[in-house]
C-alpha positions as CSV (number, residue, x, y, z in Angstrom):
1,M,-0.5,0.3,-0.2
2,H,1.0,3.4,-0.4
3,G,0.8,6.2,1.8
4,I,-0.9,9.2,1.6
5,F,2.2,11.1,1.0
6,G,3.4,10.8,-2.9
7,R,5.4,12.4,-4.8
8,K,3.3,14.7,-6.5
9,T,0.8,15.2,-4.3
10,F,3.4,16.8,-1.6
11,G,5.0,18.6,-4.8
12,R,1.6,20.5,-5.6
13,G,1.7,21.3,-1.8
14,I,5.1,22.4,-2.3
15,R,4.4,24.5,-4.9
16,H,1.0,26.0,-3.7
17,V,3.1,27.0,-0.5
18,A,6.2,28.6,-2.2
19,A,3.4,31.0,-4.6
20,A,1.6,31.8,-0.9
21,A,4.6,32.8,0.4
22,A,5.8,34.6,-2.5
23,L,2.1,36.6,-2.2
24,T,2.4,37.2,1.2
25,T,6.2,39.0,0.4
26,M,4.7,41.1,-2.3
27,L,1.7,42.2,-0.1
28,S,4.3,42.9,2.7
29,G,6.8,44.9,1.1
30,A,3.5,47.6,0.4
31,A,3.7,48.7,3.9
32,V,6.7,50.8,4.8
33,A,9.5,48.8,6.5
34,E,10.3,49.7,10.0
35,T,13.6,49.1,11.9
36,L,14.2,48.1,15.1
37,A,16.0,51.4,15.8
38,A,13.3,53.5,14.3
39,A,10.8,51.6,16.8
40,M,13.1,52.5,19.4
41,T,13.3,56.1,18.9
42,S,9.4,56.0,18.1
43,A,9.3,54.5,21.7
44,Y,11.7,56.7,23.6
45,N,9.2,59.7,22.0
46,H,6.2,58.3,22.9
47,S,6.9,57.2,27.1
48,G,4.5,58.1,29.6
49,L,6.4,56.7,32.0
50,L,10.0,58.3,30.4
51,E,7.8,61.9,30.6
52,Q,6.4,61.3,34.5
53,N,10.1,60.8,35.4
54,R,11.5,63.6,33.7
55,A,8.9,65.7,35.8
56,V,9.9,64.3,38.5
57,L,13.8,65.2,37.7
58,R,12.2,68.8,37.2
59,A,10.9,68.6,40.8
60,A,13.8,67.9,42.1
61,D,15.6,70.5,40.4
62,E,13.0,73.1,42.0
63,D,14.6,71.9,45.6
64,V,17.3,74.0,45.0
65,A,16.1,77.1,43.5
66,I,14.1,76.8,47.4
67,A,17.6,75.4,49.0
68,M,19.6,78.4,47.8
69,S,16.3,80.5,49.3
70,A,17.9,80.7,52.3
71,L,21.0,81.7,51.4
72,R,19.5,85.1,50.1
73,P,17.9,88.1,52.1
74,T,13.4,87.9,52.8
75,L,11.3,91.3,52.1
76,G,8.1,91.1,53.3
77,W,5.7,93.8,54.5
78,T,2.3,93.3,56.4
79,A,-0.6,96.0,56.6
80,D,-3.3,96.6,59.4
81,V,-6.0,98.6,60.2
82,Q,-7.4,98.9,63.1
83,R,-11.0,99.8,64.8
84,S,-11.1,101.0,68.2
85,Y,-14.6,101.8,70.3
86,S,-14.3,103.4,74.1
87,R,-16.4,104.5,76.2
88,T,-17.1,107.4,79.3
89,G,-20.1,107.1,80.5
90,V,-22.9,107.7,78.4
91,N,-20.3,109.1,75.4
92,R,-19.1,106.7,73.1
93,S,-15.6,106.6,70.7
94,G,-14.1,105.0,67.7
95,A,-11.2,105.6,66.2
96,T,-9.2,104.4,62.8
97,S,-5.4,103.5,62.5
98,N,-3.7,102.4,59.6
99,S,0.1,100.8,59.3
100,L,1.7,100.4,57.2
101,A,5.6,98.4,57.3
102,L,8.5,96.6,55.5
103,T,10.6,94.0,56.9
104,A,14.2,92.7,54.7
105,S,15.7,89.8,57.1
106,Y,19.1,88.3,56.4
107,T,20.8,85.6,58.0
108,L,24.4,86.0,58.7
109,L,25.0,83.2,60.4
110,D,24.2,79.6,60.6
111,F,27.0,77.2,60.5
112,G,26.9,76.1,56.8
113,Q,23.1,74.5,57.7
114,S,21.6,77.1,54.8
115,M,24.6,75.7,52.2
116,L,24.0,71.9,53.7
117,G,20.7,71.8,52.2
118,V,22.2,73.6,48.9
119,E,24.6,71.0,48.8
120,V,22.1,68.1,49.9
121,A,19.3,69.1,47.0
122,K,22.8,68.8,44.4
123,E,23.1,65.4,45.3
124,T,19.5,64.8,44.9
125,V,19.6,66.2,41.7
126,L,22.2,63.9,40.2
127,A,20.8,60.6,41.6
128,T,16.9,61.6,39.9
129,R,18.9,61.7,36.7
130,E,20.6,58.2,37.3
131,G,17.3,57.7,38.6
132,L,15.7,58.9,34.5
133,I,18.6,57.1,32.5
134,A,17.3,53.1,34.2
135,I,13.6,54.1,33.0
136,E,15.4,54.8,29.8
137,Q,17.0,51.9,29.6
138,E,13.3,50.1,30.3
139,V,11.8,51.0,27.8
140,L,14.2,51.0,25.0
141,F,14.4,47.2,26.2
142,R,10.9,47.2,26.6
143,A,10.8,48.3,23.1
144,A,12.8,46.3,21.5
145,S,11.8,43.0,23.4
146,A,8.5,44.0,21.7
147,F,9.9,44.5,18.4
148,L,11.5,40.9,18.2
149,N,8.5,39.3,20.0
150,V,5.8,40.5,17.2
151,R,8.9,39.2,14.2
152,Q,9.1,35.9,16.5
153,T,5.3,35.2,16.4
154,E,5.0,36.5,13.0
155,A,7.0,34.1,11.9
156,I,5.4,31.6,13.7
157,V,2.2,32.8,12.3
158,N,3.6,31.7,8.9
159,L,4.9,28.8,9.8
160,R,2.2,27.3,11.2
161,Q,-0.2,28.8,8.0
162,N,2.3,26.5,5.8
163,N,1.7,23.4,7.9
164,V,-2.5,24.1,7.8
165,R,-1.6,24.4,3.7
166,V,0.3,21.8,2.8
167,I,-1.9,19.3,5.1
168,T,-5.1,20.4,3.7
169,T,-3.7,19.3,0.2
170,E,-2.6,16.0,1.8
171,L,-6.1,14.9,3.2
172,R,-7.1,16.3,-0.4
173,A,-5.1,14.0,-2.0
174,A,-5.7,11.4,1.2
175,R,-9.3,11.2,0.3
176,D,-8.9,11.0,-3.5
177,R,-6.5,8.3,-2.7
178,F,-9.3,6.2,-0.8
179,E,-11.7,6.7,-3.3
180,V,-9.9,4.5,-5.7
181,G,-8.6,2.3,-3.2
182,E,-4.9,3.2,-2.4
183,V,-5.5,4.4,1.2
184,T,-8.0,2.7,3.9
185,R,-9.8,5.1,5.7
186,T,-7.9,5.7,8.6
187,D,-4.8,7.1,6.7
188,V,-7.4,10.4,6.4
189,A,-8.6,10.0,10.1
190,L,-4.7,10.7,10.7
191,A,-4.4,13.2,8.3
192,E,-7.7,14.9,9.2
193,A,-6.5,15.0,13.2
194,S,-3.6,15.8,12.0
195,L,-4.6,19.1,9.9
196,A,-7.1,20.4,13.0
197,S,-3.8,19.8,15.0
198,A,-2.2,22.5,12.8
199,R,-5.6,24.6,12.6
200,S,-5.5,24.2,17.0
201,A,-1.8,26.3,16.5
202,L,-2.2,28.0,14.2
203,A,-5.4,30.1,16.4
204,G,-2.4,30.0,19.3
205,A,-0.2,31.6,17.1
206,Q,-2.4,34.4,15.9
207,G,-4.3,35.0,19.8
208,D,0.2,34.9,20.3
209,L,0.4,38.0,18.1
210,E,-2.1,40.1,18.8
211,I,-0.5,40.1,22.0
212,A,2.7,40.4,20.8
213,R,1.5,43.2,18.6
214,A,-0.6,44.8,21.9
215,E,2.3,44.8,23.8
216,Y,4.3,46.6,20.3
217,T,1.6,49.8,20.1
218,A,1.2,50.0,23.9
219,V,5.1,50.3,23.7
220,V,6.1,51.9,20.7
221,G,2.5,54.1,20.6
222,H,1.6,53.0,16.9
223,K,0.3,49.4,15.8
224,P,3.1,47.4,13.8
225,G,3.9,47.3,10.1
226,R,6.5,45.7,8.3
227,L,9.2,44.9,10.0
228,T,13.1,44.6,8.9
229,A,14.8,42.1,10.2
230,P,17.3,44.0,12.6
231,G,21.0,44.4,10.8
232,S,24.0,43.0,13.2
233,L,23.8,42.1,17.0
234,P,25.7,45.3,18.5
235,R,29.0,44.8,19.1
236,L,29.8,43.6,23.3
237,P,32.0,43.6,25.7
238,S,33.6,40.1,26.7
239,Q,31.6,39.4,30.3
240,A,34.8,40.2,31.8
241,E,35.5,43.6,31.2
242,G,31.3,43.7,30.5
243,Q,31.8,43.2,35.2
244,Q,33.4,46.5,34.9
245,V,31.7,48.6,32.6
246,A,28.4,47.4,34.6
247,L,29.5,48.9,38.0
248,R,31.2,52.3,36.4
249,L,28.5,53.1,34.2
250,H,25.2,51.3,35.8
251,P,22.4,53.8,36.3
252,S,21.2,52.1,39.6
253,L,24.2,51.7,41.3
254,R,25.5,55.8,40.4
255,Q,22.2,56.6,42.2
256,V,22.7,55.1,45.2
257,Q,26.0,56.8,45.2
258,H,24.8,60.5,45.2
259,Q,21.9,59.1,47.8
260,I,24.8,58.4,50.2
261,L,26.4,61.8,49.8
262,A,22.8,63.2,50.4
263,F,22.6,61.5,53.8
264,E,26.2,61.3,54.9
265,L,25.3,65.5,54.1
266,G,22.2,65.8,55.7
267,I,23.8,64.9,58.4
268,K,26.2,67.1,58.8
269,R,22.8,69.5,57.5
270,A,20.7,68.1,61.2
271,E,24.0,68.5,63.0
272,A,24.4,72.1,62.5
273,A,21.0,72.9,63.7
274,M,22.3,72.2,66.8
275,K,24.4,75.7,66.7
276,P,23.3,79.0,67.2
277,T,21.7,81.2,64.1
278,V,22.7,85.1,63.9
279,S,20.8,87.1,61.2
280,L,20.4,90.7,60.1
281,T,16.4,92.5,60.9
282,G,15.7,95.9,59.0
283,R,12.1,96.9,59.6
284,L,10.2,100.4,57.6
285,S,7.0,101.3,59.7
286,A,5.1,103.7,59.2
287,D,1.4,104.3,61.4
288,D,-1.9,106.9,60.5
289,W,-3.3,107.3,63.8
290,G,-6.9,108.5,62.3
291,D,-5.9,112.0,64.1
292,G,-4.3,113.1,61.6
293,S,-1.4,112.3,62.8
294,V,1.5,110.0,61.2
295,T,3.8,108.4,63.1
296,A,7.0,106.6,61.1
297,G,9.6,104.6,62.5
298,R,13.0,102.4,61.8
299,S,14.7,100.0,62.7
300,I,17.8,97.7,62.7
301,T,17.7,94.3,65.2
302,L,21.0,92.6,64.6
303,G,19.5,89.4,66.8
304,A,20.9,85.8,67.3
305,K,19.1,82.8,68.5
306,G,19.9,79.1,69.4
307,P,18.2,75.7,70.5
308,I,18.5,75.2,73.9
309,Y,16.0,72.0,74.6
310,Q,14.1,70.8,72.1
311,G,12.4,67.7,73.4
312,G,15.1,65.5,71.8
313,R,13.8,67.1,68.5
314,L,17.5,67.5,66.7
315,S,19.2,64.8,67.7
316,A,17.0,62.1,66.9
317,E,16.7,64.0,64.0
318,V,20.7,63.3,63.4
319,R,20.2,59.4,64.5
320,K,17.3,60.1,61.6
321,A,19.6,61.2,59.0
322,M,23.0,58.7,60.1
323,A,19.6,55.6,59.4
324,Q,19.2,56.3,56.2
325,R,23.3,57.1,55.4
326,D,23.9,53.4,56.6
327,Q,20.4,52.6,54.5
328,A,21.6,54.1,51.3
329,R,25.0,51.7,51.9
330,G,23.9,48.7,52.1
331,N,21.5,49.7,49.4
332,L,24.9,50.1,47.7
333,H,26.5,46.4,48.6
334,S,23.5,44.8,47.1
335,T,23.3,46.6,44.2
336,R,26.7,46.5,43.7
337,N,25.9,42.6,44.0
338,A,22.1,42.2,41.7
339,I,23.6,44.1,39.3
340,T,27.0,41.4,39.1
341,Q,24.6,38.4,39.1
342,D,22.7,40.9,36.1
343,V,25.4,41.2,33.8
344,T,26.3,37.3,35.0
345,N,22.9,36.1,33.7
346,A,23.0,38.3,30.9
347,Y,25.6,36.7,29.0
348,A,24.8,33.4,30.5
349,T,21.9,33.9,28.6
350,L,23.0,35.1,25.3
351,A,25.8,32.0,25.2
352,V,22.4,29.7,25.8
353,A,20.7,31.7,22.8
354,I,23.8,31.2,19.9
355,A,24.6,27.1,21.7
356,S,20.6,26.5,21.0
357,I,21.1,29.1,17.4
358,E,23.8,25.9,16.7
359,A,22.2,23.5,17.8
360,S,18.4,23.8,15.9
361,E,20.1,24.7,13.0
362,R,21.3,21.0,13.3
363,Q,18.1,20.0,13.9
364,V,16.4,20.9,11.2
365,R,18.6,19.8,8.8
366,A,18.8,16.3,10.4
367,A,14.3,16.7,10.7
368,Q,14.9,18.2,7.4
369,V,16.1,14.9,6.3
370,A,14.8,12.5,8.3
371,F,11.1,13.6,6.4
372,N,13.0,13.7,2.6
373,G,13.5,9.6,3.6
374,V,10.3,8.9,5.3
375,R,8.4,10.7,2.0
376,E,9.9,8.6,0.2
377,E,9.9,5.0,2.2
378,A,6.1,6.3,2.1
379,S,6.5,6.3,-1.2
380,L,6.6,3.1,-1.5
381,G,4.8,1.6,0.6
382,A,7.3,1.5,3.6
383,R,6.1,3.7,5.9
384,T,2.9,4.6,7.3
385,T,1.2,7.4,7.5
386,F,1.5,8.7,10.8
387,D,5.2,7.8,9.9
388,V,5.4,10.6,7.8
389,L,2.5,13.0,10.2
390,E,5.6,12.8,12.7
391,A,8.3,13.4,10.5
392,E,6.2,16.5,9.8
393,Q,5.4,17.6,12.8
394,D,9.6,16.8,14.3
395,L,10.3,19.6,11.2
396,L,8.4,21.8,12.2
397,D,9.4,22.2,15.8
398,A,12.3,22.0,15.2
399,R,12.0,25.6,13.0
400,A,10.0,27.0,15.4
401,T,13.5,25.8,18.0
402,L,15.2,27.5,15.5
403,I,13.1,30.8,15.2
404,T,12.2,31.1,18.9
405,A,16.5,30.5,19.6
406,T,17.1,33.8,16.9
407,I,15.2,36.0,18.1
408,N,16.0,34.9,22.2
409,R,19.8,35.8,21.1
410,Q,18.7,39.5,20.0
411,I,16.2,39.9,23.2
412,A,19.9,38.3,25.2
413,A,22.6,40.6,23.9
414,Y,20.3,43.7,24.1
415,Q,19.4,42.5,27.8
416,V,23.5,42.2,28.5
417,L,23.7,45.7,27.4
418,A,20.8,46.6,30.3
419,A,22.7,44.8,31.8
420,L,26.2,46.6,31.4
421,G,24.1,50.5,31.9
422,M,24.7,50.4,28.5
423,L,21.2,51.0,26.2
424,T,20.3,54.2,26.3
425,A,19.6,56.3,23.3
426,D,23.2,58.0,23.8
427,Q,24.8,55.0,23.2
428,L,22.5,53.4,20.7
429,Q,22.7,56.6,18.4
430,L,19.3,57.2,17.3
431,D,18.5,59.5,15.6
432,I,16.0,61.7,18.3
433,V,15.8,65.1,20.2
434,R,17.4,63.6,23.2
435,Y,16.0,65.4,26.4
436,D,19.1,67.5,28.3
437,P,18.1,67.1,32.0
438,T,20.8,69.8,32.8
439,E,18.4,72.7,30.6
440,Y,16.0,73.3,33.3
441,Y,18.3,72.7,36.0
442,N,20.6,75.3,34.8
443,L,17.4,78.0,35.0
444,V,16.4,77.3,38.2
445,K,19.4,77.1,39.8
446,S,20.0,80.2,41.2
447,A,16.3,81.1,41.9
448,P,15.3,83.2,39.7
449,V,12.1,86.0,40.2
450,P,9.3,85.9,37.3
451,S,10.4,89.6,35.6
452,S,14.3,88.2,35.2
453,R,15.5,87.7,31.5
454,Q,15.9,83.9,33.0
455,G,12.9,83.6,34.5
456,K,11.2,85.0,31.3
457,Q,12.8,82.5,29.9
458,L,12.0,79.6,32.0
459,D,8.6,81.0,31.1
460,R,9.3,79.1,27.9
461,V,10.4,75.9,28.8
462,L,7.9,75.1,30.7
463,E,5.4,76.9,27.5
464,R,7.3,73.9,25.4
465,L,7.1,71.4,28.0
466,Q,3.5,71.7,28.6
467,R,2.6,71.4,24.6
């Protein structure tokens, strides 16, 4: 008995698959191709998470301006209107008085407390900038993963579709041959079961593709079109060099280092708060007593004040600052270990993916040879329908494994870059207008007033950010 996979029947199926694949290629070529770099650029520009953390950075910049204000004199005014009533016997009288005063004050000496506040705010800004870089890495890696996952699921769907078309052709041939008595009903049932399984796998692959496309749309900001194959993998240092690069460049580690410096300065600031302060105050006043008389006054006061007993609050604030510093030091140790582990894991994942590709390529070649042999043997009646379907499934699985391994290698390469702290728009040389974290800081660090030239420039920057 001959199997259902005769040479002519299988040849027609292959030609149908090739024609369908060619048509798919021509149709997809009409769409605008999108590269991985373009997708990452769009994600960078589209990300609400980046916008959120840029606003967090601008708030930290303003803390520098707020701290800087403590080093400057203050000027304020007060105005009062007072109505007084008096009664003498049965007579009642009243008078209205007005007063206006201008008060200026300047701290002459606070043992560095105000300046330390400025330095704490500056270190906090630097830490927040590193946090923004870490978020940028997160956004770009998610974009790269979304891009590559769409390509993987598209390839799997095409593979499943081709499999359904081939089995459909084979089932049609099996039924024709069953009519003439060349095969049994069992052969037809096996082909029908294989087709049902292939359609089920296709439905699952199509569902995975929709999920991947939804993730791409959420990250990149638009639906995926025709995604081009990525070029060569990014250049990576050796694992030993990568460990050194990560400990030098990784934003999470640098963020914690700045936080430690901020807390150490905070300890000194808390200690300075236990010392006295010396300030100079000037006052100009005018009082209208309501009877036509006006009194003008002016005064200059040099004053000093300091804590004697604050219920233990000042000592507690010093201890709290020390505990925060120690917490940050512990976090530095944990972060360093986590980065070292992430680098090791990333390189191991990349090595596994490369080895998997090599093994999968050999598996595909072997499965192809086995399938060709089983098909030939089936045409001579030496193999059953089940043998041919099983060999075809092995070949399909091998090709799917190769697709997955190829994508995993590309994702692993970008995972290595992220672990090294090098997955940034600057390192990748993306064609974008990069966000300059120093622009806003330079405008606000001196706490400009709205009417100044710098204040007006700051207003223009804020208007641009609101667009």
